[in-house]
C-alpha positions in Angstrom: -10.9 -18.1 -5.3 -10.2 -16.4 -2.0 -8.5 -13.1 -2.4 -7.0 -11.0 0.4 -6.1 -7.3 -0.2 -3.9 -5.5 2.3 -4.6 -1.7 2.6 -3.1 1.0 4.8 -4.5 4.3 6.0 -1.9 7.1 5.3 -1.9 10.9 5.6 -3.1 12.6 2.4 0.1 13.3 0.4 -1.1 16.8 -0.4 -1.1 17.8 3.3 2.0 16.0 4.8 3.5 17.9 7.7 6.3 17.1 10.2 6.0 17.7 13.9 9.0 19.9 14.8 9.1 18.6 18.3 9.0 14.8 17.6 10.4 14.9 14.0 7.7 12.5 13.0 4.7 12.8 10.6 2.0 15.0 12.1 -1.4 13.3 11.8 -3.4 15.9 13.8 -5.7 17.7 11.5 -4.4 15.9 8.5 -6.9 14.0 6.3 -6.2 10.2 6.2 -6.8 8.3 3.0 -6.3 4.8 1.5 -2.7 4.5 0.4 -2.9 5.2 -3.3 -1.1 2.0 -4.4 -3.4 0.0 -2.1 -6.4 1.5 -3.8 -5.2 -0.1 -7.1 -4.7 -3.4 -5.3 -8.2 -3.2 -3.9 -9.6 -2.5 -7.4 -7.7 -5.4 -8.9 -9.0 -7.8 -6.3 -12.6 -6.8 -7.1 -11.9 -6.9 -10.8 -10.5 -10.4 -10.6 -13.5 -11.5 -8.5 -15.9 -10.2 -11.1 -14.0 -11.8 -14.0 -12.9 -15.1 -12.5 -15.1 -15.6 -9.4 -14.3 -15.7 -5.8 -14.4 -13.5 -2.7 -12.4 -10.5 -1.6 -11.4 -9.8 2.0 -9.7 -6.5 2.8 -7.3 -6.4 5.8 -5.8 -3.3 7.4 -3.6 -2.9 10.5 -4.0 0.4 12.2 -5.9 2.5 14.8 -9.7 2.3 15.2 -10.2 5.2 12.8 -8.8 3.0 10.0 -12.3 1.4 9.9 -13.2 4.3 7.6 -11.0 3.0 4.7 -12.4 -0.5 5.2 -15.9 0.9 4.9 -14.8 2.5 1.7 -13.4 -0.8 0.5 -16.7 -2.5 1.1 -18.5 0.3 -0.8 -16.2 -0.4 -3.8 -17.0 -4.1 -4.0 -15.0 -6.0 -1.3 -17.0 -8.7 0.3 -15.5 -8.7 3.8 -13.1 -6.4 5.8 -11.0 -6.9 8.9 -9.3 -4.4 11.1 -6.3 -5.5 13.1 -5.9 -3.0 15.9 -4.1 -3.1 19.3 -1.9 -0.8 21.2 0.7 -3.6 21.2 1.2 -2.9 17.5 2.4 0.7 18.0 5.9 1.4 16.7 6.0 -1.6 14.4 8.6 -1.6 11.6 8.1 -3.6 8.4 9.2 -6.9 10.1 6.7 -6.6 12.9 4.0 -5.4 10.5 4.4 -8.4 8.2 4.2 -10.7 11.2 1.0 -9.1 12.4 -0.6 -9.1 9.0 0.4 -12.7 8.3 -1.2 -13.8 11.6 -4.4 -12.0 10.6 -4.5 -13.5 7.1 -4.0 -17.0 8.5 -7.0 -16.4 10.7 -9.2 -15.8 7.6 -8.6 -19.4 6.4 -7.4 -20.6 3.0 -6.1 -17.9 0.8 -5.3 -18.2 -2.9 -4.1 -14.7 -3.8 -2.8 -11.8 -1.7 -2.7 -8.3 -3.3 -0.8 -5.3 -1.9 0.2 -1.9 -3.2 3.8 -1.6 -4.4 4.6 0.6 -1.4 3.1 3.0 1.1 3.4 6.8 0.6 4.3 7.4 4.2 7.1 4.8 4.6 8.1 4.2 1.0 10.0 1.0 1.9 8.2 -1.4 -0.5 9.2 -4.1 2.0 5.8 -5.2 3.4 4.6 -7.1 0.3 7.7 -9.3 -0.2 8.1 -9.7 3.6 4.5 -10.8 4.0 4.9 -13.4 1.2 7.9 -14.9 3.1 5.8 -15.0 6.3 3.0 -16.8 4.4 5.4 -19.1 2.5 4.1 -17.9 -0.8 5.7 -17.1 -4.2 5.5 -13.4 -5.0 5.9 -11.0 -7.8 6.4 -7.2 -7.4 5.5 -4.2 -9.6 2.7 -6.0 -11.4 1.2 -3.8 -14.2 -1.3 -6.3 -15.7 -2.9 -9.6 -14.7 -3.9 -11.4 -17.8 -5.5 -14.6 -16.5 -6.1 -16.6 -13.4 -6.9 -20.3 -13.0 -7.2 -22.4 -9.9 -3.5 -23.2 -10.1 -1.6 -20.3 -11.7 -1.8 -16.5 -12.5 -0.3 -15.1 -15.7 0.8 -11.5 -15.4 3.1 -8.7 -16.7 5.7 -7.3 -14.3 7.0 -3.8 -15.0 10.7 -3.4 -15.7 12.9 -0.5 -16.5 13.1 -1.4 -20.2 9.6 -2.8 -20.7 7.9 -5.7 -18.9 8.3 -9.4 -18.2 5.5 -11.9 -18.7 5.4 -14.2 -15.7 3.5 -17.3 -14.7 3.4 -18.0 -11.0 1.8 -20.8 -9.1 -0.9 -20.2 -6.6 -1.1 -19.4 -3.7 0.9 -16.2 -4.4 1.3 -12.6 -3.4 1.4 -9.8 -5.9 2.3 -6.1 -5.4 0.8 -3.8 -8.0 1.6 -0.4 -9.6 -0.8 2.3 -10.6 -0.7 1.2 -14.2 -2.6 -2.0 -13.4 -6.1 -0.4 -13.4 -8.2 2.7 -12.8 -10.0 2.5 -9.4 -13.8 2.7 -9.4 -16.0 5.0 -7.4 -18.3 3.5 -4.8 -21.7 2.5 -6.1 -25.0 3.4 -4.4 -25.5 -0.2 -3.6 -22.0 -0.5 -2.2 -22.5 2.6 0.0 -25.6 1.0 1.5 -23.8 -2.2 2.1 -20.8 -0.4 3.7 -23.1 1.5 6.1 -24.7 -1.7 7.3 -21.5 -3.7 7.4 -20.1 -4.3 11.0 -16.3 -4.4 10.6 -14.7 -6.9 13.1 -11.6 -5.7 14.9 -8.9 -8.2 15.9 -6.5 -7.7 18.8 -3.1 -9.4 19.2 -4.7 -12.1 21.3 -7.4 -12.7 18.7 -4.8 -13.5 16.0 -2.7 -15.6 18.3 0.3 -13.2 18.0 3.5 -13.7 19.9 4.0 -10.4 22.0 7.7 -10.6 21.5 7.3 -10.0 17.7 4.9 -7.0 18.0 5.4 -3.3 18.1 8.7 -1.7 19.1 9.8 -4.8 20.9 9.5 -6.8 17.8 11.1 -4.2 15.5 14.8 -4.4 15.0 14.8 -1.1 13.1 13.5 2.2 14.4 13.1 5.6 12.8 15.3 8.0 14.9 14.5 11.2 13.0 12.7 12.5 10.0 13.3 15.9 8.5 12.6 17.8 5.3 15.5 18.4 3.1 17.1 21.8 3.4 17.1 23.9 0.2 20.5 24.4 -1.3 21.9 26.8 -3.8 20.2 29.8 -5.5 17.1 29.3 -7.5 16.3 31.3 -10.6 12.9 31.4 -12.3 13.1 31.6 -16.0 10.3 33.1 -18.0 9.6 33.6 -21.7 9.1 31.3 -24.7 10.5 27.8 -25.0 13.3 29.1 -27.2 14.1 32.0 -24.9 14.3 29.8 -21.9 16.4 27.2 -23.7 18.8 30.0 -24.7 19.0 31.3 -21.1 19.7 27.8 -19.8 22.5 27.3 -22.3 24.1 30.5 -21.1 23.8 29.4 -17.5 25.3 26.0 -18.2 28.1 27.6 -20.2 28.9 30.1 -17.4 28.9 27.2 -14.9 31.3 25.1 -16.9 33.9 27.9 -17.4 33.4 29.3 -13.9 
């Protein structure tokens, strides 16, 4: 089985800052990490390979420094890694991103299963997984919390729902987006770290993946982020201290005063 996992480099959520001049995320001096949901997708790809056989290729679209997360993917058990990097990709929205990733995945050859995180912590759209499935003409299931079994024809899984989960059987090839409940990501092994240091990650440009320039970057993006800003605090804040019973009593008084005032 050929498994492709898409991962993204994002700013560490503990240190997210906005540039007051550009109203965009400031990445200068901010640590970049693997998107947390993508880390679970990466772990699931390796787990499936170990249980059912196959090969895992990790793909990331981003600047040259994104090679760091691909090296980490290799150290955690991925077999191959590909960086898709070109200035032509700058400013891509989710439509242009899915086009670029689909072109890169097609270049890898036959694919049985594509795994993505549910969403990215910087954009939070949850659109790339389903959009990529459409580009690849694959069936897809989102919010997967458990993969029970995989054959050469189908995958049986559990999809998280608000009131429980659905058990789904989907034909391969398919694309799945996973939630954090699907697994616990492993730490790199010594052997994996050695392999990662020796692994030469290929970098594909737009020309390498045969991309149509009209569908890339800002020019290929029908949506654009005009402004990003932190929410302004509203209302007065009160810190309540004391035991649980004391705080509950104070809250009841506050709610009562608000309802009659």
